[in-house]
A tleap script that builds the chain and sets N, CA, C and O, in Angstrom:
source leaprc.protein.ff14SB
mol = sequence {
  NMET ALA LYS ASP GLU VAL LYS VAL LEU GLY
  ASP GLU ARG VAL PHE LYS ILE SER SER LYS
  ILE LYS LYS TYR ALA LEU LEU ASP VAL GLY
  PHE VAL LYS SER ASN ARG GLY ARG PHE GLN
  LEU GLU ARG PRO LEU ASN GLY GLU THR PRO
  TYR GLY ALA SER TYR LYS LEU LYS VAL THR
  ILE GLY GLU ASP LEU ASP THR LEU LYS MET
  ALA VAL THR ASP PRO SER GLY LEU LYS ALA
  VAL ASN ILE PHE LYS ASP GLU LYS ASN VAL
  SER VAL VAL GLU GLN PHE ASN PHE GLN ILE
  GLU ASN LEU VAL GLU ARG ASP ILE LEU VAL
  VAL ALA PRO CALA
}
set mol.1.N position { 13.972 12.139 -2.834 }
set mol.1.CA position { 14.732 10.907 -2.926 }
set mol.1.C position { 14.216 10.094 -4.116 }
set mol.1.O position { 13.009 9.984 -4.330 }
set mol.2.N position { 15.128 9.542 -4.865 }
set mol.2.CA position { 14.772 8.754 -6.051 }
set mol.2.C position { 14.105 7.447 -5.641 }
set mol.2.O position { 14.204 7.024 -4.489 }
set mol.3.N position { 13.425 6.813 -6.594 }
set mol.3.CA position { 12.705 5.579 -6.278 }
set mol.3.C position { 13.641 4.401 -6.035 }
set mol.3.O position { 13.203 3.359 -5.548 }
set mol.4.N position { 14.929 4.550 -6.367 }
set mol.4.CA position { 15.890 3.478 -6.092 }
set mol.4.C position { 16.710 3.770 -4.839 }
set mol.4.O position { 17.709 3.100 -4.578 }
set mol.5.N position { 16.281 4.784 -4.051 }
set mol.5.CA position { 16.943 5.140 -2.802 }
set mol.5.C position { 15.955 5.053 -1.653 }
set mol.5.O position { 14.754 5.258 -1.828 }
set mol.6.N position { 16.484 4.744 -0.468 }
set mol.6.CA position { 15.622 4.655 0.701 }
set mol.6.C position { 16.437 4.958 1.953 }
set mol.6.O position { 17.642 4.713 2.012 }
set mol.7.N position { 15.743 5.496 2.947 }
set mol.7.CA position { 16.353 5.767 4.244 }
set mol.7.C position { 15.490 5.084 5.297 }
set mol.7.O position { 14.274 5.270 5.329 }
set mol.8.N position { 16.120 4.297 6.150 }
set mol.8.CA position { 15.397 3.586 7.202 }
set mol.8.C position { 15.176 4.544 8.368 }
set mol.8.O position { 16.060 5.333 8.700 }
set mol.9.N position { 14.012 4.479 8.983 }
set mol.9.CA position { 13.650 5.351 10.094 }
set mol.9.C position { 14.719 5.316 11.186 }
set mol.9.O position { 14.987 4.263 11.765 }
set mol.10.N position { 15.323 6.461 11.463 }
set mol.10.CA position { 16.321 6.581 12.511 }
set mol.10.C position { 17.760 6.403 12.055 }
set mol.10.O position { 18.681 6.749 12.795 }
set mol.11.N position { 17.977 5.879 10.866 }
set mol.11.CA position { 19.331 5.652 10.351 }
set mol.11.C position { 19.755 6.854 9.514 }
set mol.11.O position { 18.956 7.408 8.760 }
set mol.12.N position { 21.013 7.251 9.653 }
set mol.12.CA position { 21.538 8.398 8.912 }
set mol.12.C position { 21.858 8.053 7.457 }
set mol.12.O position { 21.867 8.933 6.596 }
set mol.13.N position { 22.118 6.782 7.186 }
set mol.13.CA position { 22.562 6.365 5.853 }
set mol.13.C position { 21.404 6.313 4.859 }
set mol.13.O position { 20.248 6.104 5.228 }
set mol.14.N position { 21.752 6.511 3.586 }
set mol.14.CA position { 20.800 6.355 2.487 }
set mol.14.C position { 21.256 5.149 1.685 }
set mol.14.O position { 22.412 5.071 1.269 }
set mol.15.N position { 20.350 4.214 1.471 }
set mol.15.CA position { 20.669 2.997 0.737 }
set mol.15.C position { 20.110 3.099 -0.674 }
set mol.15.O position { 19.046 3.675 -0.900 }
set mol.16.N position { 20.847 2.531 -1.612 }
set mol.16.CA position { 20.490 2.612 -3.022 }
set mol.16.C position { 20.710 1.246 -3.658 }
set mol.16.O position { 21.565 0.482 -3.209 }
set mol.17.N position { 19.947 0.936 -4.698 }
set mol.17.CA position { 20.143 -0.313 -5.435 }
set mol.17.C position { 21.478 -0.228 -6.170 }
set mol.17.O position { 21.773 0.772 -6.823 }
set mol.18.N position { 22.271 -1.275 -6.060 }
set mol.18.CA position { 23.570 -1.325 -6.731 }
set mol.18.C position { 23.388 -1.405 -8.247 }
set mol.18.O position { 22.445 -2.025 -8.739 }
set mol.19.N position { 24.288 -0.781 -8.964 }
set mol.19.CA position { 24.244 -0.863 -10.431 }
set mol.19.C position { 24.661 -2.251 -10.914 }
set mol.19.O position { 24.427 -2.600 -12.071 }
set mol.20.N position { 25.280 -3.048 -10.030 }
set mol.20.CA position { 25.740 -4.402 -10.383 }
set mol.20.C position { 24.746 -5.487 -9.979 }
set mol.20.O position { 25.072 -6.672 -10.052 }
set mol.21.N position { 23.548 -5.109 -9.558 }
set mol.21.CA position { 22.572 -6.076 -9.039 }
set mol.21.C position { 22.184 -7.112 -10.103 }
set mol.21.O position { 22.047 -6.790 -11.283 }
set mol.22.N position { 22.013 -8.347 -9.661 }
set mol.22.CA position { 21.585 -9.453 -10.532 }
set mol.22.C position { 20.423 -10.178 -9.850 }
set mol.22.O position { 20.388 -10.296 -8.625 }
set mol.23.N position { 19.487 -10.655 -10.644 }
set mol.23.CA position { 18.322 -11.350 -10.086 }
set mol.23.C position { 18.722 -12.608 -9.325 }
set mol.23.O position { 18.147 -12.906 -8.279 }
set mol.24.N position { 19.704 -13.349 -9.839 }
set mol.24.CA position { 20.107 -14.579 -9.151 }
set mol.24.C position { 20.734 -14.278 -7.792 }
set mol.24.O position { 20.628 -15.094 -6.876 }
set mol.25.N position { 21.385 -13.123 -7.643 }
set mol.25.CA position { 21.964 -12.747 -6.350 }
set mol.25.C position { 20.861 -12.509 -5.321 }
set mol.25.O position { 21.020 -12.836 -4.145 }
set mol.26.N position { 19.744 -11.939 -5.770 }
set mol.26.CA position { 18.604 -11.726 -4.873 }
set mol.26.C position { 18.092 -13.058 -4.346 }
set mol.26.O position { 17.838 -13.199 -3.149 }
set mol.27.N position { 17.942 -14.025 -5.226 }
set mol.27.CA position { 17.442 -15.337 -4.822 }
set mol.27.C position { 18.444 -16.049 -3.917 }
set mol.27.O position { 18.048 -16.777 -3.007 }
set mol.28.N position { 19.738 -15.845 -4.162 }
set mol.28.CA position { 20.782 -16.474 -3.347 }
set mol.28.C position { 20.745 -16.026 -1.889 }
set mol.28.O position { 21.022 -16.823 -0.993 }
set mol.29.N position { 20.407 -14.764 -1.640 }
set mol.29.CA position { 20.404 -14.260 -0.264 }
set mol.29.C position { 19.054 -14.410 0.426 }
set mol.29.O position { 18.910 -14.020 1.584 }
set mol.30.N position { 18.066 -14.968 -0.263 }
set mol.30.CA position { 16.794 -15.248 0.394 }
set mol.30.C position { 15.608 -14.431 -0.058 }
set mol.30.O position { 14.529 -14.557 0.521 }
set mol.31.N position { 15.766 -13.597 -1.074 }
set mol.31.CA position { 14.611 -12.875 -1.602 }
set mol.31.C position { 13.665 -13.876 -2.251 }
set mol.31.O position { 14.096 -14.872 -2.834 }
set mol.32.N position { 12.375 -13.599 -2.142 }
set mol.32.CA position { 11.340 -14.439 -2.738 }
set mol.32.C position { 10.603 -13.587 -3.764 }
set mol.32.O position { 10.278 -12.430 -3.500 }
set mol.33.N position { 10.342 -14.156 -4.923 }
set mol.33.CA position { 9.625 -13.421 -5.971 }
set mol.33.C position { 8.131 -13.519 -5.704 }
set mol.33.O position { 7.591 -14.617 -5.571 }
set mol.34.N position { 7.463 -12.369 -5.626 }
set mol.34.CA position { 6.025 -12.337 -5.362 }
set mol.34.C position { 5.248 -12.575 -6.650 }
set mol.34.O position { 5.823 -12.636 -7.737 }
set mol.35.N position { 3.930 -12.708 -6.508 }
set mol.35.CA position { 3.068 -12.894 -7.674 }
set mol.35.C position { 3.137 -11.710 -8.634 }
set mol.35.O position { 2.939 -11.872 -9.838 }
set mol.36.N position { 3.411 -10.541 -8.112 }
set mol.36.CA position { 3.508 -9.334 -8.943 }
set mol.36.C position { 4.909 -9.140 -9.521 }
set mol.36.O position { 5.163 -8.159 -10.219 }
set mol.37.N position { 5.807 -10.062 -9.235 }
set mol.37.CA position { 7.149 -9.995 -9.801 }
set mol.37.C position { 8.172 -9.270 -8.950 }
set mol.37.O position { 9.344 -9.202 -9.321 }
set mol.38.N position { 7.753 -8.724 -7.811 }
set mol.38.CA position { 8.685 -8.030 -6.929 }
set mol.38.C position { 9.506 -9.042 -6.135 }
set mol.38.O position { 9.067 -10.166 -5.893 }
set mol.39.N position { 10.681 -8.631 -5.743 }
set mol.39.CA position { 11.539 -9.464 -4.902 }
set mol.39.C position { 11.433 -8.958 -3.470 }
set mol.39.O position { 11.670 -7.781 -3.199 }
set mol.40.N position { 11.070 -9.868 -2.543 }
set mol.40.CA position { 10.844 -9.471 -1.160 }
set mol.40.C position { 11.721 -10.286 -0.225 }
set mol.40.O position { 11.898 -11.492 -0.400 }
set mol.41.N position { 12.268 -9.596 0.778 }
set mol.41.CA position { 13.089 -10.234 1.799 }
set mol.41.C position { 12.573 -9.801 3.156 }
set mol.41.O position { 12.393 -8.609 3.404 }
set mol.42.N position { 12.333 -10.763 4.039 }
set mol.42.CA position { 11.960 -10.474 5.426 }
set mol.42.C position { 12.924 -11.216 6.316 }
set mol.42.O position { 13.091 -12.429 6.188 }
set mol.43.N position { 13.564 -10.488 7.224 }
set mol.43.CA position { 14.506 -11.096 8.153 }
set mol.43.C position { 14.147 -10.678 9.570 }
set mol.43.O position { 13.916 -9.497 9.827 }
set mol.44.N position { 14.098 -11.639 10.499 }
set mol.44.CA position { 13.865 -11.278 11.896 }
set mol.44.C position { 15.087 -10.576 12.463 }
set mol.44.O position { 16.220 -10.941 12.150 }
set mol.45.N position { 14.861 -9.577 13.288 }
set mol.45.CA position { 15.950 -8.871 13.956 }
set mol.45.C position { 15.768 -9.022 15.458 }
set mol.45.O position { 14.887 -8.399 16.052 }
set mol.46.N position { 16.595 -9.840 16.058 }
set mol.46.CA position { 16.588 -10.011 17.501 }
set mol.46.C position { 17.978 -10.449 17.899 }
set mol.46.O position { 18.458 -11.486 17.443 }
set mol.47.N position { 18.626 -9.679 18.738 }
set mol.47.CA position { 19.987 -9.985 19.134 }
set mol.47.C position { 20.122 -11.267 19.923 }
set mol.47.O position { 21.200 -11.862 19.946 }
set mol.48.N position { 19.058 -11.707 20.569 }
set mol.48.CA position { 19.127 -12.894 21.420 }
set mol.48.C position { 18.881 -14.172 20.624 }
set mol.48.O position { 19.701 -15.090 20.652 }
set mol.49.N position { 17.768 -14.232 19.923 }
set mol.49.CA position { 17.413 -15.432 19.171 }
set mol.49.C position { 16.573 -15.064 17.952 }
set mol.49.O position { 15.723 -14.179 18.054 }
set mol.50.N position { 16.775 -15.697 16.825 }
set mol.50.CA position { 15.958 -15.375 15.649 }
set mol.50.C position { 14.538 -15.921 15.736 }
set mol.50.O position { 13.695 -15.587 14.903 }
set mol.51.N position { 14.265 -16.754 16.732 }
set mol.51.CA position { 12.944 -17.378 16.844 }
set mol.51.C position { 11.946 -16.520 17.599 }
set mol.51.O position { 10.739 -16.729 17.477 }
set mol.52.N position { 12.421 -15.566 18.370 }
set mol.52.CA position { 11.527 -14.682 19.104 }
set mol.52.C position { 11.701 -13.259 18.622 }
set mol.52.O position { 11.938 -12.355 19.423 }
set mol.53.N position { 11.588 -13.055 17.341 }
set mol.53.CA position { 11.906 -11.760 16.738 }
set mol.53.C position { 11.043 -10.641 17.298 }
set mol.53.O position { 9.817 -10.739 17.345 }
set mol.54.N position { 11.713 -9.574 17.723 }
set mol.54.CA position { 10.985 -8.413 18.200 }
set mol.54.C position { 10.802 -7.382 17.085 }
set mol.54.O position { 9.944 -6.503 17.177 }
set mol.55.N position { 11.612 -7.496 16.036 }
set mol.55.CA position { 11.517 -6.601 14.885 }
set mol.55.C position { 11.771 -7.392 13.614 }
set mol.55.O position { 12.305 -8.501 13.653 }
set mol.56.N position { 11.377 -6.805 12.474 }
set mol.56.CA position { 11.631 -7.430 11.172 }
set mol.56.C position { 12.275 -6.412 10.245 }
set mol.56.O position { 11.918 -5.234 10.252 }
set mol.57.N position { 13.225 -6.876 9.449 }
set mol.57.CA position { 13.763 -6.080 8.355 }
set mol.57.C position { 13.027 -6.512 7.099 }
set mol.57.O position { 13.049 -7.689 6.737 }
set mol.58.N position { 12.375 -5.567 6.431 }
set mol.58.CA position { 11.639 -5.867 5.202 }
set mol.58.C position { 12.251 -5.067 4.055 }
set mol.58.O position { 12.360 -3.843 4.119 }
set mol.59.N position { 12.648 -5.785 3.008 }
set mol.59.CA position { 13.232 -5.151 1.828 }
set mol.59.C position { 12.453 -5.626 0.606 }
set mol.59.O position { 12.237 -6.825 0.431 }
set mol.60.N position { 12.033 -4.688 -0.235 }
set mol.60.CA position { 11.333 -5.020 -1.477 }
set mol.60.C position { 12.032 -4.315 -2.633 }
set mol.60.O position { 12.293 -3.113 -2.585 }
set mol.61.N position { 12.327 -5.087 -3.670 }
set mol.61.CA position { 12.950 -4.550 -4.880 }
set mol.61.C position { 12.016 -4.850 -6.044 }
set mol.61.O position { 11.535 -5.974 -6.191 }
set mol.62.N position { 11.760 -3.837 -6.871 }
set mol.62.CA position { 10.837 -3.970 -7.993 }
set mol.62.C position { 11.297 -4.977 -9.028 }
set mol.62.O position { 12.475 -5.329 -9.096 }
set mol.63.N position { 10.354 -5.432 -9.830 }
set mol.63.CA position { 10.598 -6.451 -10.853 }
set mol.63.C position { 11.715 -6.054 -11.818 }
set mol.63.O position { 12.506 -6.899 -12.236 }
set mol.64.N position { 11.777 -4.780 -12.167 }
set mol.64.CA position { 12.797 -4.294 -13.102 }
set mol.64.C position { 14.088 -3.878 -12.396 }
set mol.64.O position { 14.980 -3.298 -13.016 }
set mol.65.N position { 14.184 -4.174 -11.104 }
set mol.65.CA position { 15.358 -3.859 -10.282 }
set mol.65.C position { 15.646 -2.359 -10.241 }
set mol.65.O position { 16.802 -1.937 -10.208 }
set mol.66.N position { 14.576 -1.564 -10.242 }
set mol.66.CA position { 14.752 -0.117 -10.232 }
set mol.66.C position { 14.031 0.577 -9.076 }
set mol.66.O position { 14.157 1.792 -8.921 }
set mol.67.N position { 13.288 -0.158 -8.272 }
set mol.67.CA position { 12.538 0.414 -7.163 }
set mol.67.C position { 12.936 -0.287 -5.872 }
set mol.67.O position { 13.012 -1.515 -5.825 }
set mol.68.N position { 13.191 0.494 -4.821 }
set mol.68.CA position { 13.620 -0.059 -3.536 }
set mol.68.C position { 12.732 0.463 -2.417 }
set mol.68.O position { 12.459 1.660 -2.326 }
set mol.69.N position { 12.287 -0.456 -1.568 }
set mol.69.CA position { 11.569 -0.103 -0.341 }
set mol.69.C position { 12.207 -0.901 0.780 }
set mol.69.O position { 12.500 -2.086 0.620 }
set mol.70.N position { 12.424 -0.247 1.921 }
set mol.70.CA position { 13.036 -0.938 3.047 }
set mol.70.C position { 12.525 -0.321 4.342 }
set mol.70.O position { 12.370 0.896 4.444 }
set mol.71.N position { 12.262 -1.184 5.343 }
set mol.71.CA position { 11.799 -0.707 6.638 }
set mol.71.C position { 12.125 -1.729 7.709 }
set mol.71.O position { 12.242 -2.925 7.440 }
set mol.72.N position { 12.269 -1.233 8.927 }
set mol.72.CA position { 12.326 -2.095 10.102 }
set mol.72.C position { 10.964 -1.946 10.756 }
set mol.72.O position { 10.530 -0.835 11.058 }
set mol.73.N position { 10.285 -3.079 10.975 }
set mol.73.CA position { 8.906 -3.042 11.465 }
set mol.73.C position { 8.758 -3.785 12.784 }
set mol.73.O position { 9.672 -4.473 13.240 }
set mol.74.N position { 7.580 -3.627 13.387 }
set mol.74.CA position { 7.233 -4.410 14.570 }
set mol.74.C position { 7.024 -5.867 14.138 }
set mol.74.O position { 7.040 -6.153 12.941 }
set mol.75.N position { 6.829 -6.794 15.087 }
set mol.75.CA position { 6.695 -8.215 14.715 }
set mol.75.C position { 5.573 -8.510 13.724 }
set mol.75.O position { 5.660 -9.477 12.967 }
set mol.76.N position { 4.522 -7.694 13.716 }
set mol.76.CA position { 3.421 -7.925 12.778 }
set mol.76.C position { 3.813 -7.535 11.353 }
set mol.76.O position { 3.190 -7.988 10.392 }
set mol.77.N position { 4.837 -6.702 11.214 }
set mol.77.CA position { 5.279 -6.262 9.900 }
set mol.77.C position { 4.489 -5.095 9.348 }
set mol.77.O position { 4.660 -4.732 8.184 }
set mol.78.N position { 3.627 -4.498 10.157 }
set mol.78.CA position { 2.743 -3.446 9.666 }
set mol.78.C position { 3.203 -2.028 9.999 }
set mol.78.O position { 2.916 -1.095 9.249 }
set mol.79.N position { 3.916 -1.856 11.117 }
set mol.79.CA position { 4.274 -0.516 11.566 }
set mol.79.C position { 5.790 -0.350 11.591 }
set mol.79.O position { 6.495 -1.156 12.198 }
set mol.80.N position { 6.292 0.693 10.932 }
set mol.80.CA position { 7.727 0.985 10.936 }
set mol.80.C position { 8.141 1.476 12.321 }
set mol.80.O position { 7.425 2.253 12.953 }
set mol.81.N position { 9.303 1.015 12.787 }
set mol.81.CA position { 9.810 1.413 14.100 }
set mol.81.C position { 11.247 1.914 13.964 }
set mol.81.O position { 11.956 1.585 13.013 }
set mol.82.N position { 11.652 2.717 14.945 }
set mol.82.CA position { 13.008 3.255 14.990 }
set mol.82.C position { 13.811 2.450 16.007 }
set mol.82.O position { 13.648 2.640 17.212 }
set mol.83.N position { 14.674 1.554 15.535 }
set mol.83.CA position { 15.478 0.726 16.441 }
set mol.83.C position { 16.707 1.467 16.937 }
set mol.83.O position { 17.391 0.983 17.839 }
set mol.84.N position { 17.001 2.624 16.372 }
set mol.84.CA position { 18.225 3.350 16.693 }
set mol.84.C position { 18.077 4.278 17.893 }
set mol.84.O position { 19.084 4.749 18.421 }
set mol.85.N position { 16.857 4.555 18.340 }
set mol.85.CA position { 16.670 5.543 19.403 }
set mol.85.C position { 16.791 4.958 20.806 }
set mol.85.O position { 16.967 5.711 21.764 }
set mol.86.N position { 16.701 3.644 20.954 }
set mol.86.CA position { 16.717 3.023 22.278 }
set mol.86.C position { 18.046 2.314 22.523 }
set mol.86.O position { 18.472 1.488 21.716 }
set mol.87.N position { 18.699 2.638 23.638 }
set mol.87.CA position { 20.012 2.063 23.974 }
set mol.87.C position { 19.962 0.545 24.125 }
set mol.87.O position { 20.963 -0.123 23.867 }
set mol.88.N position { 18.830 -0.013 24.533 }
set mol.88.CA position { 18.770 -1.462 24.753 }
set mol.88.C position { 18.641 -2.258 23.450 }
set mol.88.O position { 18.618 -3.489 23.478 }
set mol.89.N position { 18.559 -1.573 22.324 }
set mol.89.CA position { 18.467 -2.244 21.021 }
set mol.89.C position { 19.826 -2.409 20.345 }
set mol.89.O position { 19.890 -2.596 19.130 }
set mol.90.N position { 20.910 -2.342 21.112 }
set mol.90.CA position { 22.254 -2.420 20.533 }
set mol.90.C position { 22.430 -3.706 19.733 }
set mol.90.O position { 22.966 -3.671 18.625 }
set mol.91.N position { 21.990 -4.834 20.273 }
set mol.91.CA position { 22.154 -6.107 19.562 }
set mol.91.C position { 21.262 -6.170 18.319 }
set mol.91.O position { 21.624 -6.808 17.330 }
set mol.92.N position { 20.111 -5.519 18.363 }
set mol.92.CA position { 19.216 -5.484 17.201 }
set mol.92.C position { 19.842 -4.633 16.092 }
set mol.92.O position { 19.794 -5.007 14.920 }
set mol.93.N position { 20.425 -3.500 16.460 }
set mol.93.CA position { 21.095 -2.636 15.485 }
set mol.93.C position { 22.293 -3.371 14.881 }
set mol.93.O position { 22.558 -3.257 13.684 }
set mol.94.N position { 23.007 -4.117 15.710 }
set mol.94.CA position { 24.142 -4.904 15.224 }
set mol.94.C position { 23.687 -5.937 14.191 }
set mol.94.O position { 24.340 -6.127 13.165 }
set mol.95.N position { 22.576 -6.593 14.468 }
set mol.95.CA position { 22.057 -7.583 13.522 }
set mol.95.C position { 21.551 -6.909 12.242 }
set mol.95.O position { 21.733 -7.445 11.149 }
set mol.96.N position { 20.923 -5.749 12.373 }
set mol.96.CA position { 20.492 -4.973 11.206 }
set mol.96.C position { 21.699 -4.647 10.323 }
set mol.96.O position { 21.658 -4.839 9.108 }
set mol.97.N position { 22.778 -4.151 10.950 }
set mol.97.CA position { 23.983 -3.803 10.194 }
set mol.97.C position { 24.597 -5.023 9.525 }
set mol.97.O position { 25.120 -4.917 8.416 }
set mol.98.N position { 24.543 -6.184 10.181 }
set mol.98.CA position { 25.048 -7.420 9.582 }
set mol.98.C position { 24.258 -7.769 8.322 }
set mol.98.O position { 24.841 -8.127 7.299 }
set mol.99.N position { 22.936 -7.663 8.396 }
set mol.99.CA position { 22.089 -7.964 7.232 }
set mol.99.C position { 22.378 -6.991 6.084 }
set mol.99.O position { 22.448 -7.400 4.925 }
set mol.100.N position { 22.546 -5.714 6.405 }
set mol.100.CA position { 22.841 -4.704 5.382 }
set mol.100.C position { 24.207 -4.966 4.754 }
set mol.100.O position { 24.356 -4.882 3.535 }
set mol.101.N position { 25.207 -5.282 5.584 }
set mol.101.CA position { 26.547 -5.580 5.060 }
set mol.101.C position { 26.507 -6.757 4.092 }
set mol.101.O position { 27.199 -6.751 3.074 }
set mol.102.N position { 25.701 -7.763 4.406 }
set mol.102.CA position { 25.566 -8.914 3.519 }
set mol.102.C position { 24.998 -8.486 2.161 }
set mol.102.O position { 25.474 -8.940 1.121 }
set mol.103.N position { 23.997 -7.624 2.168 }
set mol.103.CA position { 23.400 -7.148 0.916 }
set mol.103.C position { 24.374 -6.266 0.130 }
set mol.103.O position { 24.356 -6.266 -1.101 }
set mol.104.N position { 25.215 -5.521 0.832 }
set mol.104.CA position { 26.218 -4.688 0.162 }
set mol.104.C position { 27.301 -5.567 -0.456 }
set mol.104.O position { 27.720 -5.332 -1.590 }
set mol.105.N position { 27.757 -6.579 0.286 }
set mol.105.CA position { 28.793 -7.491 -0.220 }
set mol.105.C position { 28.330 -8.248 -1.460 }
set mol.105.O position { 29.143 -8.572 -2.327 }
set mol.106.N position { 27.044 -8.532 -1.551 }
set mol.106.CA position { 26.495 -9.269 -2.692 }
set mol.106.C position { 26.109 -8.360 -3.856 }
set mol.106.O position { 25.470 -8.814 -4.805 }
set mol.107.N position { 26.484 -7.095 -3.797 }
set mol.107.CA position { 26.187 -6.109 -4.851 }
set mol.107.C position { 24.692 -5.940 -5.090 }
set mol.107.O position { 24.244 -5.784 -6.226 }
set mol.108.N position { 23.931 -5.973 -4.002 }
set mol.108.CA position { 22.490 -5.726 -4.090 }
set mol.108.C position { 22.197 -4.279 -3.698 }
set mol.108.O position { 21.411 -3.595 -4.353 }
set mol.109.N position { 22.839 -3.823 -2.622 }
set mol.109.CA position { 22.681 -2.450 -2.153 }
set mol.109.C position { 24.037 -1.755 -2.106 }
set mol.109.O position { 25.082 -2.402 -2.038 }
set mol.110.N position { 23.998 -0.439 -2.143 }
set mol.110.CA position { 25.164 0.389 -1.857 }
set mol.110.C position { 24.708 1.489 -0.905 }
set mol.110.O position { 23.539 1.875 -0.893 }
set mol.111.N position { 25.653 1.988 -0.107 }
set mol.111.CA position { 25.358 3.125 0.751 }
set mol.111.C position { 25.660 4.369 -0.070 }
set mol.111.O position { 26.804 4.608 -0.457 }
set mol.112.N position { 24.629 5.153 -0.332 }
set mol.112.CA position { 24.779 6.341 -1.180 }
set mol.112.C position { 25.572 7.409 -0.434 }
set mol.112.O position { 25.394 7.577 0.773 }
set mol.113.N position { 26.443 8.130 -1.132 }
set mol.113.CA position { 27.197 9.205 -0.482 }
set mol.113.C position { 26.255 10.313 -0.015 }
set mol.113.O position { 25.294 10.667 -0.697 }
set mol.114.N position { 26.554 10.839 1.146 }
set mol.114.CA position { 25.679 11.873 1.730 }
set mol.114.C position { 25.863 13.217 1.075 }
set mol.114.O position { 25.201 14.184 1.453 }
savepdb mol mol.pdb
quit
């Protein structure tokens, strides 16, 4: 897999950085520029309330907009988890898909053809 492509644990889709990506679009959707110049986004994933997040969506895009890292993690943000394997995570998967759709609509990500 190329450095601009990523697959989230348990998801069949492959996500890729859009060729139309713009730095201002990253900032508009909530990405924060780190000290090293990377753009990072962390979103809580909880179908019930965003204040008691049971999972986090973490997306990192390199300074030159050519490197993509993405994972769904536990609340600490340290361990990748598979939200797709458990039936009771339906609302969490729905929220994950909503966040991904937002990034696709803003020309930040595209779903790569299989």
